[in-house]
C-alpha positions as a Python dict, from the first residue, in 0.01 Angstrom:
ca = {
    (1, 'M'): (0, 0, 0),
    (2, 'L'): (-111, -305, 104),
    (3, 'K'): (-317, -296, 451),
    (4, 'F'): (-473, -565, 451),
    (5, 'L'): (-375, -941, 352),
    (6, 'E'): (-657, -1262, 443),
    (7, 'I'): (-529, -1604, 347),
    (8, 'R'): (-763, -1897, 359),
    (9, 'D'): (-699, -2259, 311),
    (10, 'F'): (-434, -2150, 79),
    (11, 'A'): (-127, -2416, 96),
    (12, 'L'): (-94, -2515, 495),
    (13, 'I'): (-220, -2193, 609),
    (14, 'D'): (-569, -2243, 716),
    (15, 'H'): (-696, -1879, 775),
    (16, 'L'): (-481, -1603, 828),
    (17, 'S'): (-511, -1253, 844),
    (18, 'L'): (-290, -995, 817),
    (19, 'E'): (-270, -595, 872),
    (20, 'F'): (49, -416, 757),
    (21, 'R'): (120, -89, 775),
    (22, 'E'): (386, 228, 640),
    (23, 'G'): (744, 181, 645),
    (24, 'L'): (969, -189, 646),
    (25, 'N'): (736, -465, 753),
    (26, 'L'): (924, -776, 838),
    (27, 'L'): (849, -1137, 845),
    (28, 'T'): (1089, -1412, 1026),
    (29, 'G'): (1027, -1726, 1131),
    (30, 'E'): (1236, -2113, 1108),
    (31, 'T'): (1335, -2261, 772),
    (32, 'G'): (1034, -2401, 674),
    (33, 'S'): (782, -2243, 841),
    (34, 'G'): (583, -2079, 569),
    (35, 'K'): (730, -1712, 513),
    (36, 'S'): (751, -1766, 121),
    (37, 'I'): (387, -1922, 129),
    (38, 'I'): (311, -1532, 204),
    (39, 'V'): (557, -1415, -15),
    (40, 'D'): (330, -1702, -282),
    (41, 'A'): (-49, -1579, -203),
    (42, 'L'): (130, -1190, -322),
    (43, 'G'): (232, -1312, -633),
    (44, 'L'): (-131, -1439, -687),
    (45, 'L'): (-276, -1066, -611),
    (46, 'A'): (-37, -943, -872),
    (47, 'G'): (-129, -1162, -1119),
    (48, 'A'): (88, -1465, -1110),
    (49, 'K'): (17, -1833, -1208),
    (50, 'A'): (-209, -2019, -996),
    (51, 'R'): (-109, -2381, -905),
    (52, 'A'): (-316, -2632, -743),
    (53, 'E'): (-117, -2737, -465),
    (54, 'M'): (-138, -2380, -347),
    (55, 'V'): (-521, -2529, -220),
    (56, 'R'): (-506, -2680, 135),
    (57, 'T'): (-534, -3038, 141),
    (58, 'G'): (-923, -3134, 197),
    (59, 'S'): (-1012, -2758, 100),
    (60, 'G'): (-1293, -2713, -216),
    (61, 'K'): (-1059, -2403, -258),
    (62, 'A'): (-787, -2168, -151),
    (63, 'T'): (-867, -1770, -129),
    (64, 'V'): (-617, -1455, -137),
    (65, 'S'): (-757, -1115, -101),
    (66, 'G'): (-627, -812, -23),
    (67, 'C'): (-690, -401, 21),
    (68, 'F'): (-450, -134, -126),
    (69, 'E'): (-441, 213, -3),
    (70, 'G'): (-318, 499, -170),
    (71, 'V'): (-294, 374, -520),
    (72, 'E'): (-400, 656, -710),
    (73, 'R'): (-210, 520, -1017),
    (74, 'L'): (-465, 265, -1026),
    (75, 'R'): (-790, 470, -1121),
    (76, 'A'): (-680, 537, -1537),
    (77, 'P'): (-661, 139, -1558),
    (78, 'L'): (-994, 23, -1343),
    (79, 'E'): (-1223, 314, -1504),
    (80, 'A'): (-1098, 235, -1863),
    (81, 'S'): (-1214, -107, -1784),
    (82, 'G'): (-1554, 11, -1643),
    (83, 'L'): (-1466, -44, -1297),
    (84, 'E'): (-1556, 148, -1027),
    (85, 'F'): (-1248, 286, -806),
    (86, 'D'): (-1255, 436, -444),
    (87, 'P'): (-1051, 617, -325),
    (88, 'E'): (-1071, 415, 14),
    (89, 'G'): (-940, 154, -116),
    (90, 'V'): (-912, -144, -444),
    (91, 'I'): (-992, -550, -306),
    (92, 'V'): (-831, -789, -528),
    (93, 'R'): (-902, -1117, -475),
    (94, 'R'): (-763, -1468, -615),
    (95, 'E'): (-1014, -1794, -601),
    (96, 'V'): (-805, -2142, -654),
    (97, 'V'): (-977, -2464, -695),
    (98, 'P'): (-790, -2793, -653),
    (99, 'D'): (-750, -2875, -1039),
    (100, 'G'): (-549, -2538, -1073),
    (101, 'R'): (-816, -2363, -1207),
    (102, 'G'): (-912, -2004, -1030),
    (103, 'R'): (-1128, -1634, -1052),
    (104, 'A'): (-975, -1322, -1034),
    (105, 'F'): (-1200, -1046, -859),
    (106, 'V'): (-1153, -656, -839),
    (107, 'N'): (-1384, -443, -623),
    (108, 'N'): (-1606, -765, -635),
    (109, 'Q'): (-1607, -802, -965),
    (110, 'M'): (-1462, -1097, -1185),
    (111, 'V'): (-1238, -947, -1420),
    (112, 'P'): (-954, -1172, -1652),
    (113, 'V'): (-638, -1272, -1496),
    (114, 'A'): (-444, -1062, -1697),
    (115, 'F'): (-567, -755, -1615),
    (116, 'L'): (-493, -856, -1228),
    (117, 'R'): (-66, -844, -1382),
    (118, 'K'): (-151, -520, -1547),
    (119, 'L'): (-324, -392, -1212),
    (120, 'G'): (-23, -571, -1029),
    (121, 'T'): (258, -330, -1196),
    (122, 'H'): (90, -58, -1026),
    (123, 'C'): (28, -131, -728),
    (124, 'V'): (309, -455, -563),
    (125, 'D'): (674, -550, -687),
    (126, 'I'): (797, -878, -587),
    (127, 'H'): (1115, -975, -575),
    (128, 'G'): (1267, -1357, -501),
    (129, 'Q'): (1268, -1681, -587),
    (130, 'S'): (1103, -1647, -959),
    (131, 'D'): (925, -1322, -933),
    (132, 'Q'): (1197, -1173, -1147),
    (133, 'Q'): (1049, -1137, -1457),
    (134, 'S'): (1043, -738, -1456),
    (135, 'L'): (1422, -727, -1399),
    (136, 'F'): (1517, -1018, -1654),
    (137, 'S'): (1295, -787, -1919),
    (138, 'R'): (1505, -597, -2195),
    (139, 'D'): (1234, -356, -2197),
    (140, 'S'): (1212, -301, -1809),
    (141, 'Q'): (1602, -290, -1786),
    (142, 'L'): (1633, -11, -2096),
    (143, 'R'): (1334, 168, -1903),
    (144, 'W'): (1523, 138, -1512),
    (145, 'L'): (1843, 296, -1777),
    (146, 'D'): (1616, 594, -1908),
    (147, 'L'): (1464, 677, -1584),
    (148, 'Y'): (1802, 706, -1373),
    (149, 'G'): (1945, 890, -1693),
    (150, 'G'): (1622, 1126, -1698),
    (151, 'H'): (1543, 1055, -2060),
    (152, 'Q'): (1140, 1090, -1979),
    (153, 'A'): (1134, 1413, -2262),
    (154, 'P'): (1389, 1318, -2525),
    (155, 'L'): (1188, 919, -2547),
    (156, 'A'): (848, 1119, -2552),
    (157, 'E'): (952, 1316, -2909),
    (158, 'I'): (1081, 1011, -3048),
    (159, 'E'): (758, 785, -2960),
    (160, 'G'): (586, 1029, -3125),
    (161, 'L'): (803, 1057, -3419),
    (162, 'Y'): (802, 641, -3458),
    (163, 'A'): (484, 637, -3447),
    (164, 'K'): (437, 883, -3729),
    (165, 'A'): (648, 696, -3961),
    (166, 'V'): (473, 386, -3849),
    (167, 'R'): (121, 539, -3972),
    (168, 'G'): (337, 675, -4292),
    (169, 'W'): (450, 343, -4375),
    (170, 'E'): (142, 169, -4362),
    (171, 'Q'): (-82, 466, -4553),
    (172, 'V'): (258, 378, -4817),
    (173, 'R'): (253, -25, -4798),
    (174, 'R'): (-165, 14, -4861),
    (175, 'L'): (-133, 253, -5186),
    (176, 'Q'): (141, 10, -5294),
    (177, 'L'): (-102, -299, -5330),
    (178, 'S'): (10, -518, -5668),
    (179, 'E'): (-114, -327, -5934),
    (180, 'Q'): (-359, -635, -6032),
    (181, 'E'): (-470, -577, -5661),
    (182, 'R'): (-543, -192, -5693),
    (183, 'L'): (-737, -226, -6010),
    (184, 'R'): (-970, -499, -5880),
    (185, 'A'): (-937, -235, -5592),
    (186, 'I'): (-1045, 60, -5835),
    (187, 'D'): (-1299, -157, -5986),
    (188, 'L'): (-1442, -255, -5667),
    (189, 'L'): (-1490, 92, -5509),
    (190, 'S'): (-1618, 246, -5831),
    (191, 'F'): (-1877, 34, -5864),
    (192, 'Q'): (-2044, 66, -5529),
    (193, 'V'): (-1958, 492, -5556),
    (194, 'D'): (-2167, 501, -5815),
    (195, 'E'): (-2462, 243, -5689),
    (196, 'I'): (-2465, 478, -5390),
    (197, 'R'): (-2410, 839, -5645),
    (198, 'K'): (-2730, 683, -5871),
    (199, 'A'): (-2944, 587, -5590),
    (200, 'G'): (-2952, 981, -5468),
    (201, 'L'): (-2998, 964, -5109),
    (202, 'S'): (-3151, 1321, -5006),
    (203, 'S'): (-3114, 1309, -4635),
    (204, 'P'): (-3032, 1064, -4363),
    (205, 'D'): (-3415, 1100, -4265),
    (206, 'E'): (-3538, 979, -4660),
    (207, 'E'): (-3622, 686, -4518),
    (208, 'S'): (-3867, 734, -4246),
    (209, 'Q'): (-3996, 1056, -4489),
    (210, 'L'): (-4105, 772, -4695),
    (211, 'L'): (-4256, 526, -4485),
    (212, 'E'): (-4491, 842, -4319),
    (213, 'E'): (-4550, 932, -4686),
    (214, 'R'): (-4661, 557, -4800),
    (215, 'R'): (-4844, 565, -4483),
    (216, 'L'): (-5088, 822, -4599),
    (217, 'L'): (-5122, 700, -4976),
    (218, 'A'): (-5233, 353, -4852),
    (219, 'N'): (-5493, 518, -4669),
    (220, 'A'): (-5579, 795, -4864),
    (221, 'D'): (-5974, 684, -4895),
    (222, 'R'): (-6019, 664, -4564),
    (223, 'L'): (-5902, 964, -4467),
    (224, 'F'): (-6072, 1147, -4764),
    (225, 'Q'): (-6383, 966, -4619),
    (226, 'A'): (-6310, 1045, -4264),
    (227, 'A'): (-6290, 1399, -4340),
    (228, 'H'): (-6603, 1492, -4567),
    (229, 'Q'): (-6812, 1287, -4357),
    (230, 'A'): (-6686, 1516, -4092),
    (231, 'H'): (-6773, 1871, -4234),
    (232, 'A'): (-7082, 1728, -4382),
    (233, 'H'): (-7221, 1649, -4064),
    (234, 'L'): (-7112, 2004, -3883),
    (235, 'Y'): (-7225, 2197, -4205),
    (236, 'E'): (-7345, 2008, -4555),
    (237, 'S'): (-7642, 1797, -4399),
    (238, 'E'): (-7986, 1904, -4354),
    (239, 'D'): (-8004, 1779, -3977),
    (240, 'S'): (-7643, 1899, -3971),
    (241, 'I'): (-7491, 2069, -3667),
    (242, 'G'): (-7446, 2411, -3817),
    (243, 'A'): (-7784, 2407, -3882),
    (244, 'R'): (-7906, 2349, -3536),
    (245, 'L'): (-7647, 2560, -3424),
    (246, 'R'): (-7869, 2863, -3615),
    (247, 'Q'): (-8165, 2790, -3464),
    (248, 'T'): (-8024, 2793, -3091),
    (249, 'G'): (-7856, 3090, -3158),
    (250, 'R'): (-8199, 3286, -3314),
    (251, 'L'): (-8347, 3154, -2942),
    (252, 'L'): (-8021, 3310, -2736),
    (253, 'E'): (-8072, 3632, -2900),
    (254, 'E'): (-8433, 3633, -2820),
    (255, 'L'): (-8323, 3568, -2484),
    (256, 'G'): (-8080, 3795, -2513),
    (257, 'S'): (-8390, 4055, -2608),
    (258, 'L'): (-8586, 4010, -2304),
    (259, 'D'): (-8331, 3913, -2030),
    (260, 'P'): (-7975, 4109, -2054),
    (261, 'R'): (-7834, 3834, -1828),
    (262, 'C'): (-7849, 3620, -2119),
    (263, 'R'): (-7600, 3822, -2299),
    (264, 'D'): (-7276, 3704, -2192),
    (265, 'L'): (-7410, 3324, -2288),
    (266, 'Q'): (-7488, 3485, -2615),
    (267, 'E'): (-7100, 3602, -2684),
    (268, 'Q'): (-7008, 3249, -2547),
    (269, 'F'): (-7187, 3052, -2829),
    (270, 'Q'): (-7087, 3277, -3097),
    (271, 'S'): (-6739, 3217, -3014),
    (272, 'A'): (-6818, 2835, -3046),
    (273, 'C'): (-6990, 2866, -3318),
    (274, 'I'): (-6735, 3042, -3481),
    (275, 'S'): (-6419, 2766, -3310),
    (276, 'I'): (-6637, 2481, -3504),
    (277, 'E'): (-6701, 2720, -3807),
    (278, 'D'): (-6324, 2710, -3860),
    (279, 'V'): (-6317, 2317, -3828),
    (280, 'S'): (-6586, 2268, -4074),
    (281, 'L'): (-6339, 2459, -4312),
    (282, 'A'): (-5975, 2296, -4199),
    (283, 'L'): (-6164, 1949, -4325),
    (284, 'R'): (-6276, 2119, -4617),
    (285, 'E'): (-5937, 2173, -4717),
    (286, 'Y'): (-5785, 1869, -4599),
    (287, 'A'): (-6050, 1645, -4793),
    (288, 'S'): (-6014, 1886, -5085),
    (289, 'R'): (-5560, 1825, -5069),
    (290, 'I'): (-5636, 1440, -4989),
    (291, 'E'): (-5478, 1267, -5330),
    (292, 'V'): (-5540, 924, -5438),
    (293, 'N'): (-5245, 810, -5597),
    (294, 'P'): (-5175, 473, -5674),
    (295, 'S'): (-4886, 572, -5870),
    (296, 'R'): (-4691, 769, -5629),
    (297, 'L'): (-4778, 510, -5412),
    (298, 'D'): (-4587, 223, -5641),
    (299, 'R'): (-4312, 470, -5706),
    (300, 'I'): (-4263, 541, -5277),
    (301, 'E'): (-4222, 119, -5259),
    (302, 'E'): (-4009, 38, -5552),
    (303, 'R'): (-3774, 363, -5364),
    (304, 'L'): (-3789, 189, -5044),
    (305, 'V'): (-3718, -122, -5170),
    (306, 'E'): (-3366, 11, -5289),
    (307, 'V'): (-3305, 136, -4980),
    (308, 'D'): (-3355, -164, -4801),
    (309, 'R'): (-3098, -322, -5025),
    (310, 'L'): (-2828, -38, -5020),
    (311, 'K'): (-2855, -65, -4614),
    (312, 'R'): (-2837, -454, -4647),
    (313, 'K'): (-2496, -391, -4874),
    (314, 'Y'): (-2348, -59, -4684),
    (315, 'G'): (-2520, 33, -4379),
    (316, 'E'): (-2793, -22, -4118),
    (317, 'S'): (-2948, 302, -4222),
    (318, 'V'): (-2946, 552, -4461),
    (319, 'E'): (-2726, 743, -4227),
    (320, 'A'): (-2461, 518, -4268),
    (321, 'V'): (-2495, 396, -4614),
    (322, 'M'): (-2426, 805, -4693),
    (323, 'T'): (-2094, 782, -4425),
    (324, 'Y'): (-1981, 477, -4573),
    (325, 'G'): (-2023, 603, -4927),
    (326, 'R'): (-1839, 936, -4873),
    (327, 'R'): (-1625, 763, -4716),
    (328, 'I'): (-1482, 498, -5055),
    (329, 'E'): (-1492, 788, -5248),
    (330, 'G'): (-1198, 894, -5053),
    (331, 'E'): (-1053, 594, -5056),
    (332, 'L'): (-1047, 556, -5423),
    (333, 'E'): (-966, 906, -5504),
    (334, 'E'): (-609, 753, -5285),
    (335, 'L'): (-601, 457, -5502),
    (336, 'Q'): (-682, 647, -5790),
    (337, 'E'): (-398, 872, -5744),
    (338, 'A'): (-188, 587, -5562),
    (339, 'D'): (122, 690, -5804),
    (340, 'R'): (181, 1067, -5700),
    (341, 'K'): (63, 1024, -5308),
    (342, 'V'): (325, 771, -5262),
    (343, 'E'): (596, 1020, -5381),
    (344, 'S'): (496, 1266, -5160),
    (345, 'I'): (486, 1059, -4858),
    (346, 'E'): (766, 920, -4946),
    (347, 'K'): (932, 1245, -4903),
    (348, 'E'): (775, 1329, -4568),
    (349, 'L'): (881, 1014, -4473),
    (350, 'Q'): (1220, 1091, -4577),
    (351, 'A'): (1254, 1378, -4314),
    (352, 'L'): (1072, 1249, -4056),
    (353, 'E'): (1330, 1000, -4028),
    (354, 'S'): (1613, 1203, -4087),
    (355, 'D'): (1448, 1351, -3795),
    (356, 'Y'): (1414, 1011, -3558),
    (357, 'L'): (1761, 880, -3668),
    (358, 'S'): (1873, 1254, -3545),
    (359, 'R'): (1711, 1277, -3238),
    (360, 'A'): (1800, 889, -3135),
    (361, 'R'): (2149, 842, -3211),
    (362, 'S'): (2150, 1188, -2945),
    (363, 'L'): (1902, 988, -2652),
    (364, 'S'): (2168, 680, -2720),
    (365, 'L'): (2516, 895, -2664),
    (366, 'R'): (2281, 1005, -2321),
    (367, 'R'): (2214, 623, -2219),
    (368, 'R'): (2564, 507, -2302),
    (369, 'K'): (2712, 791, -2058),
    (370, 'A'): (2412, 729, -1789),
    (371, 'A'): (2492, 351, -1827),
    (372, 'E'): (2912, 451, -1739),
    (373, 'K'): (2775, 647, -1399),
    (374, 'L'): (2497, 359, -1347),
    (375, 'E'): (2810, 91, -1327),
    (376, 'C'): (2978, 266, -1104),
    (377, 'S'): (2719, 304, -875),
    (378, 'M'): (2590, -15, -877),
    (379, 'G'): (2940, -146, -777),
    (380, 'R'): (2985, 76, -520),
    (381, 'E'): (2611, -72, -446),
    (382, 'L'): (2709, -393, -490),
    (383, 'G'): (3024, -393, -290),
    (384, 'Q'): (2826, -303, 24),
    (385, 'L'): (2554, -577, -36),
    (386, 'A'): (2836, -881, 20),
    (387, 'M'): (2921, -884, -433),
    (388, 'E'): (3222, -655, -382),
    (389, 'K'): (3368, -905, -634),
    (390, 'T'): (3032, -922, -872),
    (391, 'R'): (3111, -687, -1199),
    (392, 'F'): (2778, -530, -1387),
    (393, 'R'): (2737, -413, -1723),
    (394, 'V'): (2510, -248, -1936),
    (395, 'A'): (2544, -427, -2288),
    (396, 'F'): (2402, -225, -2580),
    (397, 'S'): (2283, -373, -2942),
    (398, 'S'): (2123, -201, -3230),
    (399, 'A'): (1741, -268, -3237),
    (400, 'P'): (1598, -385, -3520),
    (401, 'G'): (1387, -186, -3782),
    (402, 'R'): (1004, -304, -3739),
    (403, 'G'): (738, -25, -3750),
    (404, 'G'): (738, -34, -4135),
    (405, 'Q'): (585, -311, -4407),
    (406, 'A'): (632, -147, -4747),
    (407, 'S'): (715, -347, -5007),
    (408, 'S'): (970, -116, -5140),
    (409, 'G'): (1152, 217, -4956),
    (410, 'P'): (1379, 211, -4595),
    (411, 'R'): (1208, 107, -4357),
    (412, 'V'): (1112, 276, -3995),
    (413, 'P'): (1461, 233, -3838),
    (414, 'G'): (1455, 124, -3503),
    (415, 'T'): (1191, 61, -3215),
    (416, 'A'): (930, 343, -3036),
    (417, 'T'): (1217, 359, -2788),
    (418, 'G'): (1543, 466, -3032),
    (419, 'T'): (1777, 214, -3192),
    (420, 'D'): (1904, 101, -2843),
    (421, 'V'): (1855, -279, -2692),
    (422, 'I'): (2061, -314, -2374),
    (423, 'D'): (2122, -582, -2133),
    (424, 'F'): (2185, -576, -1780),
    (425, 'L'): (2504, -830, -1763),
    (426, 'I'): (2683, -965, -1429),
    (427, 'S'): (3001, -1141, -1390),
    (428, 'P'): (2962, -1264, -995),
    (429, 'N'): (3348, -1446, -1002),
    (430, 'P'): (3609, -1267, -1132),
    (431, 'G'): (3781, -1381, -1446),
    (432, 'E'): (3454, -1492, -1579),
    (433, 'D'): (3259, -1270, -1885),
    (434, 'P'): (2972, -1145, -1844),
    (435, 'K'): (2629, -1269, -1903),
    (436, 'A'): (2315, -1201, -1952),
    (437, 'L'): (2110, -1160, -1574),
    (438, 'A'): (1859, -1412, -1649),
    (439, 'K'): (2080, -1685, -1783),
    (440, 'I'): (2316, -1674, -1383),
    (441, 'A'): (2212, -1459, -1151),
    (442, 'S'): (2035, -1669, -788),
    (443, 'G'): (1760, -1559, -655),
    (444, 'G'): (1930, -1387, -347),
    (445, 'E'): (2190, -1218, -599),
    (446, 'V'): (1868, -1051, -805),
    (447, 'S'): (1710, -956, -486),
    (448, 'R'): (2046, -781, -409),
    (449, 'I'): (2071, -598, -709),
    (450, 'M'): (1687, -474, -728),
    (451, 'L'): (1740, -353, -378),
    (452, 'A'): (2070, -197, -494),
    (453, 'L'): (1918, -30, -838),
    (454, 'K'): (1651, 83, -639),
    (455, 'T'): (1896, 202, -365),
    (456, 'I'): (2033, 434, -586),
    (457, 'R'): (1734, 576, -761),
    (458, 'S'): (1341, 461, -625),
    (459, 'I'): (1163, 479, -1021),
    (460, 'D'): (826, 490, -1019),
    (461, 'D'): (799, 361, -702),
    (462, 'G'): (641, 605, -517),
    (463, 'G'): (331, 405, -319),
    (464, 'K'): (403, 70, -422),
    (465, 'A'): (438, -234, -214),
    (466, 'L'): (827, -367, -266),
    (467, 'I'): (850, -760, -122),
    (468, 'F'): (1191, -856, -133),
    (469, 'D'): (1257, -1273, -42),
    (470, 'E'): (1602, -1410, -46),
    (471, 'V'): (1746, -1062, -52),
    (472, 'D'): (1989, -1218, 273),
    (473, 'S'): (2068, -1559, 74),
    (474, 'G'): (2438, -1545, 54),
    (475, 'I'): (2525, -1254, 343),
    (476, 'G'): (2584, -1207, 728),
    (477, 'G'): (2776, -935, 971),
    (478, 'R'): (2785, -646, 816),
    (479, 'A'): (2629, -666, 457),
    (480, 'A'): (2343, -785, 680),
    (481, 'D'): (2330, -442, 831),
    (482, 'V'): (2402, -229, 511),
    (483, 'V'): (2077, -462, 340),
    (484, 'G'): (1883, -354, 664),
    (485, 'R'): (1979, -4, 658),
    (486, 'K'): (1904, 28, 258),
    (487, 'L'): (1619, -130, 331),
    (488, 'K'): (1515, 95, 565),
    (489, 'V'): (1609, 396, 371),
    (490, 'L'): (1354, 250, 90),
    (491, 'S'): (1091, 214, 343),
    (492, 'R'): (1048, 608, 381),
    (493, 'V'): (914, 625, -17),
    (494, 'N'): (796, 279, -74),
    (495, 'Q'): (625, 10, 200),
    (496, 'V'): (871, -257, 181),
    (497, 'L'): (774, -637, 276),
    (498, 'C'): (1079, -858, 340),
    (499, 'V'): (1124, -1214, 444),
    (500, 'T'): (1463, -1218, 632),
    (501, 'H'): (1676, -1498, 823),
    (502, 'L'): (1937, -1230, 945),
    (503, 'P'): (1868, -1056, 1286),
    (504, 'Q'): (2020, -734, 1170),
    (505, 'I'): (1791, -683, 923),
    (506, 'A'): (1545, -784, 1123),
    (507, 'S'): (1599, -541, 1377),
    (508, 'Y'): (1552, -270, 1110),
    (509, 'A'): (1160, -333, 1118),
    (510, 'D'): (906, -66, 1173),
    (511, 'N'): (631, -380, 1212),
    (512, 'H'): (783, -692, 1272),
    (513, 'F'): (590, -1073, 1254),
    (514, 'H'): (669, -1342, 1342),
    (515, 'I'): (566, -1706, 1116),
    (516, 'E'): (548, -2039, 1325),
    (517, 'K'): (466, -2376, 1152),
    (518, 'R'): (306, -2585, 1482),
    (519, 'V'): (9, -2906, 1495),
    (520, 'E'): (-285, -2806, 1525),
    (521, 'K'): (-571, -3111, 1586),
    (522, 'D'): (-336, -3349, 1364),
    (523, 'R'): (-318, -3115, 1079),
    (524, 'T'): (-14, -2856, 1035),
    (525, 'V'): (-76, -2495, 1020),
    (526, 'T'): (121, -2135, 968),
    (527, 'R'): (23, -1909, 1245),
    (528, 'V'): (169, -1562, 1188),
    (529, 'V'): (158, -1283, 1532),
    (530, 'R'): (278, -883, 1533),
    (531, 'L'): (550, -892, 1803),
    (532, 'D'): (573, -580, 2065),
    (533, 'R'): (886, -478, 2155),
    (534, 'E'): (947, -783, 2440),
    (535, 'S'): (873, -991, 2166),
    (536, 'R'): (1096, -874, 1937),
    (537, 'V'): (1398, -906, 2151),
    (538, 'R'): (1327, -1270, 2192),
    (539, 'E'): (1278, -1328, 1842),
    (540, 'I'): (1628, -1162, 1722),
    (541, 'A'): (1809, -1351, 1995),
    (542, 'R'): (1653, -1656, 1859),
    (543, 'M'): (1763, -1588, 1511),
    (544, 'I'): (2145, -1517, 1662),
    (545, 'S'): (2168, -1792, 1871),
    (546, 'G'): (1886, -2073, 1790),
    (547, 'E'): (1703, -2226, 2075),
    (548, 'R'): (1999, -2120, 2365),
    (549, 'V'): (1896, -1825, 2446),
    (550, 'T'): (2070, -1652, 2727),
    (551, 'E'): (2029, -1331, 2919),
    (552, 'N'): (2378, -1194, 2708),
    (553, 'V'): (2192, -1365, 2381),
    (554, 'L'): (1916, -1115, 2493),
    (555, 'K'): (2098, -845, 2565),
    (556, 'H'): (2293, -856, 2222),
    (557, 'A'): (1937, -872, 2045),
    (558, 'A'): (1834, -560, 2270),
    (559, 'E'): (2130, -338, 2139),
    (560, 'L'): (2090, -499, 1804),
    (561, 'L'): (1701, -299, 1834),
    (562, 'N'): (1841, 9, 1976),
    (563, 'S'): (2135, 25, 1744),
    (564, 'A'): (1879, -3, 1439),
    (565, 'A'): (1685, 251, 1603),
    (566, 'N'): (1936, 556, 1631),
}
């Protein structure tokens, strides 16, 4: 739900703050007052293309900010992009500078506009003027039909089979390289496998172990001298610490015999002597093990050079080189056994494609039955929306196989959504053949078609803000009242924002905003106010009769409000 909208220096708007609520939010005002400017600003939040003329004359930039609440579906795309999801609300902001360039932000973090378009599909749906791409897209139309018919389960099975088939044919394509390419690949991989095998890498830690051994061998003479001298200082020399300790021991023994209180000191001293003797023995043993081995040092240097060469060619570490070696061994085996593997995979693919085609045909039959029902339902709905002469049809054609790229053998039939391509067609005038919706439908017609589709079944829009502009184009009287009631029903599931010129529709508003254009300090500005009950009566009266608002018109406006409320 769109909770808050703030617009600064955008077209005729210098500064505007709007707080929307649940239900049906209506925007009314004189023609040219700027109602569609607000829809354009919302389009920016949904990732629409920025234009230079959007920046108010004399301003450095235009800014549009919106806060969307209760949109749990935004969590996954935000977290997948490393952005924080705040359950209290997601703030989206667009900035446009006079040359048409701009920036996009989500929760104050800059994002690409393409990412904003992705988010927009989850939180806002704009229907009016040039914002009908979602209904013009064949893929979107097929999605509408599948959701209307409840085809999610068979569609998921087909998508899974298609993905397996594509992976299988990609594997076949790799295996069916030209003979020369295959032999060249075998030669290269054989050389690399042989080189890594001959290196005989023992473990991922081999390099670190070699470096440690090299350090010890390079310092062997210094290590021996230090250990030998330390041992000599303790016990070997005439004035060694050991000799002095023995003298000290005799003195402490004499003290203990003369004064029993000194016996504890004698015991502590003997314990310390034992520890010093252990250190001396350890030093002697360590010195005896030190190996001054120049030939071993040379071999380690050669080994390290070889390891470094392998790392430069095959990976950043010994572990990476070993991993690469295991991988190319598998690839080499695959290439060497290509013919046998291709035959095996193709047999599996034949069974998989047969299953795919069977399920795709079954789904196609279900789609055609659903299309017939949708055509009937749309006929009734459009008739109520002053489009009773408009015929709505769903045309089917076959999807081209485009998954497999193997040089021989059958390709993957169809696509991930089956073997059908559909087009929503309309014929607004009797006697005319139905044509693609995108080619002949006006903005108002497309808005009403979208309203009819959503009225038949609210598809995947719970929690979205639905914006309708021009939905009242070319209608009035009873049809306008029907449109108002349908918008009201739709607003029970979705927040609805609608720009309208018709009092019948405006009377159904849960939240009514009046937009007016005025001149302030020699500048044209657009202002928006939320209307209370009394103000709504006056605004609807203005919509009924224009500037000449009489008591009878006011009474009629109040009756419209009461009737809509009931």
